[in-house]
N, C-alpha and C positions, 0 to 999 in steps of 0.2 A: 239851722240858717233859719230864720223869721219871715213872712210871707216878702213883704218889698224886695229882701236882698235875692228870694226865689225865682220874682218876675225881673227884678233887675239881670240879674245873669241868666233867665231864659232867654229875655231878648238880645243878652248881648251876644251869646253864643249864637242865635237865630241869624244876626248878621254878620258875624262871622264866617260862617257855613255859607252865605248864600256870598258874601264879597271872595269868597274862596273860590266860590264856583261862577264866578265872573258874571252875576245878575243882578241887573240894576232893581229895586223895587217892583215895578212894572213889571216886569217880565216876572219876575218871581211871584207877584201877585194875578196874574194873568192863566198861570200855570195853575195855580191854585182855588182860581175863580174867585178872587178878594177882594176888597179892593185892596189900594194905594195903600188910602186911610189909615185902614185897619191894617193894613202888615206895621206899617208906623205905628201905629200904639204897641204892636203885638212886641217889636226891636226897640222902643225906650221901654217898655217896661209895666207899661201902662197896662196890657190885657194879657190872659192868656187862653191861647184858644183851647176847644173843649176837646180831649181827648182824640177826636174820629178827625180832628181839621189837625191836632199836632202828629201825626201818623203821616198824614198825607203829608204836611209840612213835611217834615223829617225827612220822608221815602223822595221830595221834590230837590232834597239837602242832599242827601243823596249819604244818610248814616242814619241810626238810628235811635228811637225818641227817647232813652234817658242820655246822650248826651249831647241834647237839647239841656239841662238842667248840672251838665258838670260846673266843677264848680274854676273860676278859673284868675288872673287878678283881673279887675277892672278897673284900673289904674293905665294900663296898657289903649292906648288910642287906638282903635279903629278909625279906617277910613270914611270922611263921610260921605262919597260917594263913588261911583263908578264911570271913568269916563270910556264908555263902551267905542267909540271909535278912535282915541290911542292905544286903550286897550289896557289903561292903567286906574288906579286906585288915586282919589284926590282928599288930600289932607289940609283942610282948613282948621 
């Protein structure tokens, strides 16, 4: 897997696990003491955090670090966001 694909896969998995935990970007960013902008860059595959931050990210999502790099079908669309009031995912 090349670097770009690795970064996209990592971001996809972070978002997938975040949504499975029904967390907004704001909630996860607050738990990790990072900005929502930074978390958004991670989820878009623009940036990969240093290992200590990946460890904390995985721990907050209830997974192991290696699970952030699992190969998945990127053509499956993830929801754009979580509607916390309705406890549902929003696809746009």
